[in-house]
Residue, then its C-alpha position, 0 to 999 in steps of 0.5 A: x695805159x689809156x682810159x679804156x684798158x684802165x677800166x678793162x683792169x678796173x673790170x677784171x678786179x672788180x671780177x675777182x674781188x666780188x666773186x664774179x672771174x678768178x684767174x684758172x688755175x691760179x694758186x700755182x701761178x694760173x693757166x693762159x687762157x683760162x678762167x673759173x666763175x665765181x658765185x656771181x658769175x655763175x649766176x651771171x652766166x645762167x641768167x644770160x644761159x635761160x633768158x637766150x634758152x627761153x626766146x629760141x628754144x622754149x618760146x618756139x615750137x620749131x626748136x629742139x635741144x640737144x646737148x652732144x658730148x664734147x668727145x667724138x668720133x675723130x672722122x667727124x672733124x675730118x668731114x668737117x674740114x677741122x682736122x685739115x684746116x682748122x688753122x690760124x697763121x703762126x709767127x714765132x721770133x727767133x730771139x725773144x721765142x714769143x709767138x703770135x697770131x698773124x692777123x693780131x700783128x699784122x694786116x692782110x693783104x690778100x688770102x695768103x700775104x701779109x703785111x707784118x712789123x719789121x721789128x718783133x713786137x715783144x722784144x723788138x728784133x728787127x734782124x735776121x732772126x725776126x726776118x727769118x720768123x717771118x719768111x716761116x710763118x705756118x699754119x698752127x691747128x688749134x685743136x687740143x689733141x687726145x687719145x681715147x683708149x687704153x690702145x695708143x694707136x691712131x684709131x684713139x686719135x679724139x679732139x676735145x670739140x672746138x665748136x658745138x656745131x658738129x654735134x647737132x650736125x651728126x643726131x640730124x637723123x636721130x631727131x628725124x627720126x626720134x621727132x620727126x619734124x617738119x622743115x624748116x626746124x632747128x636745134x640748139x646747144x650750149x656747151x663748151x668747146x676748145x680751141x688751142x690759141x696761140x695767144x689768148x687775150x683781153x680776159x674772156x674775150x679769147x680764151x682756150x675753153x670757153x662756152x657756146x650758144x649755137x642754133x643749126x636750123x635747117x630750110x629747103x634751099x630757096x628759102x634760106x635768105x628770109x630765115x636768115x632774116x629773121x635769125x637777124x632780127x632775133x639775135x638783136x632781140x635777145x641782145x637787147x633781152x639782156x641790156x646790152x646798149x644797141x648803140x655799141x652793137x654793129x653789123x659787118x658784112x664779112x667779104x668773101x675771102x674772109x668766110x669761113x670754108x663752109x659758109x656763103x654769107x656771114x653777118x657778124x654783130x661787133x661790138x665796142x669793148x674797151x679794148x676796140x671793136x670786136x665780134x660779138x657772136x655772127x650769123x652765118x649761111x653754111x649751105x648744104x656743106x655738113x650734112x653733105x660731108x658727114x653723109x659720104x664720110x659716114x655713108x649714112x643718108x642725111x637728107x630729108x623727104x620734102x612731101x608738100x613743099x611750099x617751094x616746090x622743091x619737092x622730094x629728097x634732098x639734103x636740107x641747109x642750114x642757117x647758124x646763129x652763134x654766140x659766145x656765152x663768155x664774150x657776151x658775158x665780157x660784153x655785158x660786164x664792160x657794158x654795166x661797168x659804171x662810175x660815179x659820184x655820190x655823197x662825196x665819194x668816187x662809186x663804182x656799180x655794174x648797171x646790169x638789167x634786173x632780169x639778168x643781175x646775179x642778185x636782184x634784191x639785197x636785205x639789210x637790217x639796220x644795225x647788225x648788233x640789234x636783234x629786233x632789227x635782225x629778226x624783222x630783216x630775216x623775215x622779210x628776206x624768207x618772204x622774198x625770196x621765196x618770190x624773186x629767188x635771187x635774194x640776200x641777206x647782208x649785215x655785214x659792216x656799216x648800211x654804207x659799205x652795204x650799198x657800196x657792195x652790192x653796187x659793184x654786185x650790180x644789185x638794182x634794189x637794197x631794202x632796209x629794215x630800221x627800227x622806224x618798221x618796228x616801232x611805227x610799223x611804216x613800211x622798209x627803205x628800198x634804195x635804187x642802185x642807179x640813183x641811190x634814190x630811197x622810197x618808204x613802202x609798206x612791206x604789204x605792198x614791198x613784193x608787189x612793188x619790188x615785182x613792177x620794177x624788177x619784172x616789168 
């Protein structure tokens, strides 16, 4: 195993040990492609969602939030093209029966041709059973199908949504009728999506159940390029907001034959994960494809009447759409891998998560120096309550010696630890504040503590 994959294994181990992420259904042997977020993972996830929602919704006057249902009428997926074409190329070894996504084991030569390995990546079969598998490559639709209601006929078919976008497109008219927005405007949603991945892999990166943060921004046909560049900048600003190292982020212009069927232009933002450079989020120009498709199949008018277009496109038309799309779980994985660090402190190897304070699940931990000294514990709890009111994400910790507590908080990613010792009580000389990144400690008076930490955490 190479060094980068060793790091990946260490991150997965830390996530379970410290309560960030657990394997789904673990006590029953797990279920591939599913992950459960523990106490710290939930806080990390919510912090990232809050920052995204603030930047793209709350701080803007042109964005409307929605939360569409996961189950939708099957015609939604017929109109969008998912029912017929939402598929990955699949190859199944005739010997070991393992299934592989063709794009994971081969190289694309042309639109419909692949250069595949001469033997099965799993069992090494290179005879007729593998040759037959290559000759019988097929498309595998990734949507989870289910049925709604008591009658099991074709009309009862529904799907667990493979993306959140369609929930916004089918609510386009509702937003027009209830909010009367002027173009350009957008709809934003954070929610679950599901894909029956052939081969879930790389921890949170490719899962069967995941969460998306998406925007469908509706524009006049003549202004999409300007809006596209605007969101290109906003997406990079968000990545910077959550503390990602931007030197690990790369933009990739997706080629014509590799774009989704609805896209006229797509830019992928890729990130250097330990397992390679992979897609983190994407920006697509979806033209008027989705609204036009839904309008035609539903027979509902999804056009917009523009009385005073600055670009001269007056009258009734179908708006075009620019879509910034983020995978929340991939964003969390990028944050975790970027924050993971190892160094040596006090002669020992130390592992810590160098989170930006604004996304750290715990911002401050408060310790009594000794657990068995009631006077220290009482004072520590008093300071804890004060800080809890100001910062919310504050934890009281008196489990184990002070060194073990520091190590535990380092692994959680807590930026600052506040220790109450005998000098706090006897000399009224304040508390000790320890910095996670370098281990340095400062003596801060109790009266100045809140403002001192605000300056560090809220800057």
